[in-house]
C-alpha positions in Angstrom: -18.8 7.1 18.2 -18.2 4.3 20.3 -15.6 1.5 20.5 -17.2 -1.2 22.6 -19.8 -3.0 20.0 -21.0 -5.2 22.7 -22.3 -2.2 25.2 -24.3 -0.1 22.4 -27.5 -1.1 21.1 -27.6 -1.0 17.7 -29.8 1.7 17.2 -27.5 4.3 19.2 -24.3 3.2 16.5 -23.6 6.0 14.5 -23.3 6.0 11.0 -21.2 6.7 8.3 -21.6 7.7 4.4 -19.2 6.1 1.7 -17.6 9.6 -0.1 -15.5 6.6 -2.2 -15.9 3.2 -3.9 -13.7 0.9 -2.0 -12.7 -2.7 -3.7 -12.6 -5.2 -1.0 -9.2 -8.0 -1.4 -10.6 -11.4 -1.4 -10.9 -13.1 1.6 -9.3 -10.1 3.9 -11.9 -9.5 6.1 -12.6 -6.3 4.4 -16.0 -5.2 2.8 -17.0 -3.6 -0.6 -18.3 0.2 -0.1 -19.8 2.6 -3.0 -19.6 5.8 -2.9 -23.1 7.3 -1.2 -23.6 4.0 0.7 -24.6 4.2 4.0 -22.6 2.7 6.8 -23.1 1.6 10.2 -20.0 1.8 12.1 -19.4 -0.9 14.8 -15.7 -0.1 15.3 -13.7 2.8 14.9 -9.9 3.9 15.4 -8.7 0.7 13.9 -4.8 1.1 13.4 -4.0 1.9 10.5 -7.0 4.4 9.4 -9.5 1.6 9.6 -13.6 1.4 10.3 -15.4 -1.9 10.9 -18.8 -1.1 9.6 -21.7 -3.1 8.3 -23.9 -2.4 5.2 -27.7 -2.3 4.6 -27.2 -5.9 3.5 -26.0 -7.0 6.7 -22.3 -7.7 5.5 -20.1 -6.4 7.9 -16.0 -6.1 7.1 -13.1 -3.4 7.3 -13.0 -0.1 5.4 -10.6 2.8 4.6 -11.8 5.7 7.2 -10.5 8.0 5.0 -13.2 6.8 2.2 -16.3 8.1 4.8 -17.7 11.1 6.5 -20.2 11.1 9.4 -23.6 10.7 8.3 -26.9 11.7 10.2 -29.7 9.5 10.3 -32.6 8.5 12.1 -32.6 4.8 12.7 -30.3 1.9 11.3 -31.8 -0.8 9.9 -32.1 -4.1 12.8 -29.6 -6.6 11.5 -27.1 -8.2 13.2 -24.3 -10.3 11.9 -21.4 -11.1 13.3 -17.9 -10.4 11.2 -16.3 -13.4 9.6 -12.8 -13.2 8.5 -12.0 -16.3 6.5 -8.2 -17.7 5.9 -6.1 -16.8 3.4 -7.0 -19.0 -0.1 -4.2 -20.9 -1.2 -3.7 -20.4 -5.4 -1.0 -21.8 -7.7 0.4 -19.2 -10.3 0.2 -20.7 -13.7 3.8 -20.0 -14.5 2.9 -21.5 -18.0 0.4 -18.7 -18.6 -3.1 -20.8 -18.7 -5.5 -18.8 -20.0 -7.6 -17.9 -17.3 -10.4 -15.3 -16.9 -9.4 -13.8 -13.6 -6.3 -11.5 -13.0 -3.4 -12.2 -11.9 -3.7 -10.8 -9.1 -5.4 -14.0 -7.5 -2.6 -16.1 -8.2 -0.6 -16.7 -4.6 1.1 -19.2 -3.1 0.5 -20.5 0.4 2.6 -18.5 3.1 3.2 -15.8 0.7 3.4 -11.7 0.7 3.1 -9.0 -1.8 1.7 -5.7 -3.0 -1.1 -5.9 -5.0 -3.3 -2.8 -6.1 -6.2 -3.3 -8.1 -7.0 -0.9 -10.6 -9.7 1.4 -8.6 -8.0 0.7 -5.3 -5.1 0.2 -3.2 -5.1 -3.4 -1.8 -2.4 -5.5 0.0 -2.1 -9.3 0.3 -1.8 -10.2 4.0 2.0 -10.9 5.0 2.6 -14.6 6.7 5.9 -14.5 7.9 6.9 -18.4 7.9 8.3 -18.8 4.3 8.3 -16.2 2.0 8.0 -16.1 -1.6 6.8 -14.1 -4.7 3.7 -13.0 -4.7 3.1 -13.9 -8.4 6.1 -16.6 -9.2 7.7 -19.3 -6.8 11.0 -16.9 -6.6 12.1 -15.8 -2.9 11.3 -12.0 -2.4 11.9 -10.0 0.5 9.1 -9.7 2.9 8.0 -5.9 3.1 8.0 -5.2 7.0 10.3 -7.2 8.7 10.0 -8.1 12.7 13.6 -9.1 13.0 16.3 -7.1 14.5 18.3 -7.8 11.9 17.3 -5.2 9.3 19.2 -1.8 9.1 21.3 0.3 11.5 19.4 3.4 12.2 15.5 2.5 13.1 16.2 4.0 16.7 15.3 0.3 18.3 13.3 -0.2 20.6 12.4 3.6 20.5 9.9 3.7 17.6 6.9 1.3 18.0 5.7 -0.3 15.1 1.9 -1.0 13.5 0.4 -4.4 14.3 -2.3 -4.2 12.3 -2.7 -6.5 9.8 -5.1 -4.4 8.0 -3.1 -1.7 7.7 -1.8 -0.2 4.1 1.1 1.7 5.7 2.0 -2.1 7.2 1.8 -4.4 4.3 2.8 -1.7 1.7 6.2 -1.4 3.5 6.1 2.1 4.2 6.5 1.7 7.8 9.2 -0.6 7.2 10.8 2.1 5.1 10.0 4.9 7.4 11.7 3.5 10.6 14.7 2.2 8.8 14.1 -1.7 8.9 13.5 -1.2 4.5 16.8 -3.3 3.7 17.7 -4.0 -0.1 20.4 -6.9 -0.5 20.7 -6.7 -4.3 22.1 -3.2 -6.2 19.6 -0.9 -7.2 19.6 -1.3 -11.1 16.2 1.9 -11.6 16.6 5.0 -10.2 14.5 8.0 -10.0 14.9 11.7 -9.3 12.7 14.6 -7.9 13.6 18.0 -9.1 12.7 21.6 -8.0 12.1 23.8 -11.4 11.4 27.1 -10.5 10.3 26.5 -7.2 8.0 23.9 -8.2 8.9 20.0 -7.0 8.3 17.2 -10.0 9.6 14.5 -11.3 12.7 14.8 -13.1 11.5 15.3 -16.9 11.5 13.0 -19.5 15.2 13.0 -21.2 13.2 11.4 -24.5 9.5 11.3 -24.9 8.4 8.0 -26.7 5.1 6.7 -28.0 3.3 3.3 -28.3 0.7 2.0 -30.7 -1.9 -0.3 -29.6 -3.7 -2.0 -32.5 -4.2 -5.2 -35.1 -6.3 -6.7 -32.4 -6.3 -10.4 -33.6 -8.2 -13.8 -32.3 -5.6 -16.2 -32.1 -5.4 -19.9 -30.5 -3.7 -22.7 -29.0 -4.0 -26.4 -27.5 -5.5 -27.0 -31.0 -8.3 -24.2 -30.4 -9.8 -25.4 -27.4 -8.2 -21.9 -25.8 -8.8 -18.5 -27.7 -7.8 -15.0 -27.0 -7.6 -11.7 -28.6 -3.9 -10.6 -28.7 -2.8 -6.8 -29.3 -0.3 -5.5 -31.5 2.5 -3.0 -29.5 5.0 -1.1 -31.1 7.2 2.0 -29.4 9.0 4.7 -31.2 11.5 4.3 -28.4 12.8 0.8 -30.5 10.1 -0.1 -33.3 9.8 -3.6 -32.2 6.9 -4.6 -32.6 5.2 -7.2 -29.9 2.1 -9.4 -29.6 0.2 -8.9 -25.9 -2.8 -10.4 -24.6 -5.3 -8.9 -22.1 -3.8 -11.2 -19.4 -0.1 -10.1 -19.8 -1.7 -6.3 -19.5 -2.8 -7.4 -16.3 0.2 -9.2 -15.2 1.8 -5.9 -16.0 -0.5 -3.4 -14.0 0.1 -6.0 -11.2 3.8 -5.5 -11.3 3.8 -1.2 -11.5 0.8 -1.2 -8.6 3.3 -3.3 -6.4 6.3 -1.1 -7.5 5.1 2.5 -7.2 3.0 2.6 -4.1 2.8 6.6 -4.7 1.5 6.5 -8.5 -1.7 5.4 -9.1 -1.6 3.5 -12.0 -4.3 4.0 -14.9 -7.1 1.2 -14.8 -6.9 -1.5 -17.5 -10.3 -2.3 -19.5 -13.2 -4.1 -17.4 -13.0 -7.9 -18.1 -15.7 -9.6 -19.5 -16.4 -13.5 -20.0 -20.0 -13.0 -22.0 -19.2 -12.1 -25.4 -15.7 -11.2 -24.8 -14.9 -11.8 -28.6 -17.8 -9.6 -30.0 -16.2 -6.7 -32.0 -17.4 -3.8 -30.0 -15.8 -5.1 -27.1 -12.3 -5.6 -28.6 -12.5 -2.0 -30.7 -13.3 -0.5 -26.7 -10.5 -2.8 -25.0 -8.1 -1.5 -27.6 -9.3 2.1 -26.6 -9.1 1.8 -23.1 -5.5 -0.3 -23.6 -4.3 2.9 -26.1 -5.2 5.6 -22.9 -3.1 3.0 -20.8 0.1 3.3 -22.4 -0.6 6.9 -23.7 -0.4 7.9 -19.6 2.6 5.2 -19.1 4.9 6.8 -21.8 4.0 10.1 -20.5 4.5 9.4 -16.5 8.3 10.4 -15.6 8.7 7.5 -13.5 6.5 4.7 -15.3 7.8 5.5 -18.6 11.1 4.3 -17.5 10.2 1.4 -15.2 12.4 -1.8 -16.4 9.2 -4.2 -16.3 7.3 -1.7 -18.4 10.3 -1.4 -20.9 10.7 -5.2 -20.9 7.1 -5.4 -21.7 7.2 -3.3 -24.7 10.7 -4.8 -26.3 10.9 -8.3 -25.3 10.2 -10.8 -28.2 11.9 -14.0 -27.2 10.2 -16.4 -25.2 13.2 -17.4 -23.2 13.7 -13.5 -22.7 10.4 -13.0 -21.9 10.5 -15.5 -19.0 13.2 -14.4 -17.7 12.6 -10.6 -17.3 9.3 -11.9 -15.8 11.1 -13.4 -13.2 13.4 -10.6 -12.5 10.3 -8.2 -12.1 8.9 -10.9 -9.6 11.7 -10.8 -7.8 12.3 -7.1 -7.6 13.2 -6.3 -3.8 12.3 -2.0 -4.5 9.0 -2.3 -3.9 6.2 -0.7 -2.1 7.9 1.4 0.5 11.1 0.1 -0.9 10.8 1.7 -4.2 11.8 5.1 -1.9 15.5 3.6 -1.5 15.5 3.9 -5.3 14.3 8.1 -5.2 17.0 10.7 -5.0 15.6 14.2 -3.7 16.8 17.7 -3.0 18.9 18.0 0.1 16.1 20.9 1.1 14.2 20.4 4.1 10.8 20.1 4.1 8.2 22.1 6.3 5.6 19.1 7.6 2.9 21.4 7.9 3.2 22.8 4.6 3.0 19.6 2.9 0.0 18.8 4.8 -2.0 21.7 3.3 -0.4 20.7 0.4 -1.5 17.3 0.2 -5.0 18.1 1.4 -5.4 20.2 -0.9 -4.9 18.2 -3.7 -7.2 15.2 -2.4 -10.2 18.1 -2.1 -9.6 19.3 -6.0 -9.7 15.6 -6.7 -12.6 15.0 -4.6 -14.3 17.7 -6.7 -12.8 17.0 -9.8 -14.2 13.1 -9.1 -18.2 14.4 -8.7 -18.0 16.9 -11.5 -16.7 13.9 -13.8 -19.4 11.7 -12.5 -21.8 14.1 -13.9 -20.6 14.6 -17.1 -20.2 10.9 -17.6 -23.7 10.6 -16.2 -25.4 13.3 -19.0 -22.8 12.0 -22.0 -24.7 8.4 -20.6 -27.9 10.2 -21.0 -27.0 11.7 -24.6 -26.0 8.4 -25.9 -28.8 6.7 -25.2 -31.0 9.4 -26.4 -29.1 10.0 -30.1 -29.1 6.1 -30.6 -32.5 5.7 -29.1 -35.2 8.1 -29.6 -33.4 10.8 -31.7 -32.3 8.3 -34.4 -35.7 6.8 -34.2 -37.7 10.2 -34.4 -35.6 10.8 -37.5 -35.9 8.1 -39.0 -40.1 7.9 -38.9 -40.2 11.4 -40.0 -38.0 10.1 -43.0 -41.3 7.2 -43.4 -43.7 10.4 -43.1 -42.1 11.8 -46.1 -42.0 8.8 -47.9 -45.5 8.4 -47.2 -46.2 11.8 -48.3 -44.0 11.2 -51.5 -46.8 8.4 -52.4 -49.4 10.5 -52.4 -48.7 12.6 -55.0 -47.0 9.6 -57.5 -50.9 9.6 -58.6 -50.4 13.4 -60.3 -48.9 13.1 -63.4 -47.6 16.2 -63.6 -43.8 17.7 -64.2 -44.1 19.8 -61.3 -45.4 16.4 -59.3 -42.6 14.4 -60.0 -40.0 17.0 -59.2 -41.8 17.3 -56.0 -41.9 13.6 -55.6 -38.2 13.3 -56.1 -37.3 15.7 -53.8 -39.7 14.0 -51.1 -37.8 10.5 -51.9 -34.6 12.1 -51.3 -35.7 13.8 -47.9 -36.8 10.2 -47.3 -33.7 8.8 -47.8 -31.4 11.7 -46.4 -33.4 11.5 -42.7 -32.8 8.0 -42.8 -29.1 8.5 -43.0 -29.0 11.4 -40.4 -30.3 8.9 -37.8 -27.8 6.8 -38.8 -25.2 9.9 -38.0 -27.1 10.6 -34.5 -26.2 6.7 -34.2 -22.7 6.8 -34.9 -22.3 10.1 -33.2 -22.5 8.6 -30.1 -19.5 6.0 -30.7 -17.1 8.0 -32.7 -17.4 11.3 -30.9 -19.1 10.0 -27.3 -17.4 7.3 -26.4 -13.7 8.7 -26.1 -14.9 11.1 -24.0 -16.5 8.2 -21.9 -13.6 6.2 -21.7 -11.4 9.4 -20.9 -13.3 9.6 -17.8 -13.0 6.5 -17.0 -9.4 6.2 -17.2 -9.4 9.7 -15.1 -11.7 8.1 -12.5 -9.5 4.9 -12.4 -6.7 6.6 -11.0 -8.2 9.3 -8.8 -9.8 6.3 -6.8 -6.5 5.5 -5.5 -5.4 8.8 -4.8 -7.2 8.8 -0.6 -5.1 5.2 -0.1 -1.8 7.3 -1.2 -2.8 10.4 1.0 -3.7 7.9 4.2 -0.3 6.3 3.7 1.6 9.4 3.8 -0.4 10.6 6.8 0.4 7.6 8.4 3.8 7.9 7.7 4.1 11.6 9.4 1.9 10.6 12.2 4.5 7.9 12.8 7.1 10.2 12.6 5.6 12.8 15.2 4.6 10.1 17.5 8.4 8.8 17.3 10.2 12.0 17.3 10.5 12.8 21.3 11.6 8.8 21.8 14.5 9.2 19.4 17.8 10.5 20.1 18.6 13.6 17.5 20.4 11.6 15.2 17.8 8.6 14.7 15.0 11.8 14.4 17.3 13.5 11.5 17.2 10.3 9.7 13.8 9.7 10.1 13.1 12.9 9.2 15.3 12.3 6.1 13.1 9.3 4.7 10.2 10.8 5.6 10.9 13.7 3.1 11.8 11.4 0.3 8.4 10.3 0.7 6.9 13.6 0.9 9.1 14.7 -2.3 7.7 11.6 -4.1 4.2 12.4 -3.3 4.5 16.2 -4.2 6.3 15.0 -7.5 3.5 12.9 -7.7 0.6 15.6 -7.5 2.2 18.1 -9.9 2.1 15.2 -12.7 -1.4 14.0 -11.9 -2.3 18.3 -11.8 -0.8 19.0 -15.1 -2.3 15.5 -16.7 -5.3 16.1 -15.5 -5.7 19.5 -17.0 -3.8 18.0 -20.5 -6.4 15.0 -20.5 -9.2 17.4 -20.4 -7.8 20.4 -22.8 -7.0 17.8 -25.5 -10.5 15.8 -25.2 -12.7 18.5 -24.9 -11.2 20.1 -27.9 -11.4 16.8 -29.7 -15.3 16.6 -29.0 -16.6 19.9 -29.8 -14.5 19.8 -33.0 -16.5 16.6 -33.8 -19.6 18.1 -32.5 -19.3 21.0 -34.7 -18.6 18.7 -37.5 -21.6 16.2 -36.8 -24.1 19.6 -36.7 -22.3 20.7 -40.2 -22.9 17.4 -42.0 -26.4 17.5 -40.8 -27.0 20.9 -41.6 -25.5 20.6 -45.2 -27.8 17.4 -45.9 -30.8 19.6 -44.7 -29.8 22.7 -47.3 -29.1 20.7 -49.9 -32.6 19.1 -49.4 -34.3 22.8 -49.4 -32.7 23.2 -52.7 -34.1 20.9 -54.2 -37.6 22.2 -53.0 -37.1 25.5 -54.9 -35.9 23.9 -58.4 
């Protein structure tokens, strides 16, 4: 590959294939890519692990280098376009929570800084260093990566080069500031978490009191005298037995807060947004199931289940108290890289080479699992279409054939003919019912599997970004170590170890979650499959008996 795009004929430019989906942040110069898509490289080795490339539609933009692999092709399409980097959009955040069909991630004040990690990828709003505001509210908020020398006393001033690439997640998440010692918390830390080693396994400190939440009773409500309507979901926690009512946009806001704060934890995805038909019964039911999966994962996570913003979300019933907690979350300084200041880890130093191997092994496992899940999703979708379409229709058409046969015997007036026509009439009815059972099977038995696959896919799509930020932090230490004094190098290594301990703890949790999720999902699915076929078998056996009498 070549870095000088003007000196390289377009047909000689290298190409890469996207291994993962990546959703570009609006107005950032980034470009969305889809797994399997072939891209032509314009520039590579951009600071922060990015590439600039062009897709087959002629769009140009930045995408993460970790998301692609080399691709051999004969010739790229002859399309030439210059990249366009639009200015950051200026929007006003709706503090009164007016009903909108876009997420709170799109609501930013001008000259704001914030960390935005969307449902499928980790993305960050561009820092603007004039007047630092909250990414969601209008309250002051600490900048994630400081340029001033007024922050920190042990960062090795003048010896550690800062990454000035404005597109780097490593920079915009505040991890670089933490690694080089420029992350400073001005307010008391109220939320702390611990990484422990149990029987040699590095993990988050286990939950002392497990609890669960139930998402139920979706209800259509309205405001402004019926001009605006929405669906509110009831959430009841076994921790407090308090029932709260939350709209989809409240979940969306919470997702933004969790994603911004817990940089090394892949937050599960929320259900997709949909405008057309958004109050249809099937969509409401589907959303409720995905939201239930979402809160289940939060409740099982040793860190997220103890998160202050989450606990506020499931317990606040007073409007004034809700707004106070909401603004407190939006002013939180311990977000992104600064969250690591809230984490306590074992004193045992880590071997970076060993950590690299463990992280790479996890990344390979995630990639193969994601490919396997995609195959399972495709097959399950095919089964759904076949069962609810041709299979259902063929059973019911066969039933109609039995009905026709019944009518042909009705002209006979013998007792034996009447018994036969009764059996044929019952066969018609049961075959029609079996067709309906196949249709219901796609929703009752297959849909939960697809919903779990959707949830898992949404989680693992964040993993490449997390791994890439971790790799950049390790590389930052290696590049800086020789320029630091022994004391400064030791302090930097301690901060790197805190980050690595957190990453290893999360790897352990995600691996356990994957095993438990699919053990439970497949067990339930196969039990329902068996019950489904027993039901069909019983109907057919009873029909056979009618023909023998």
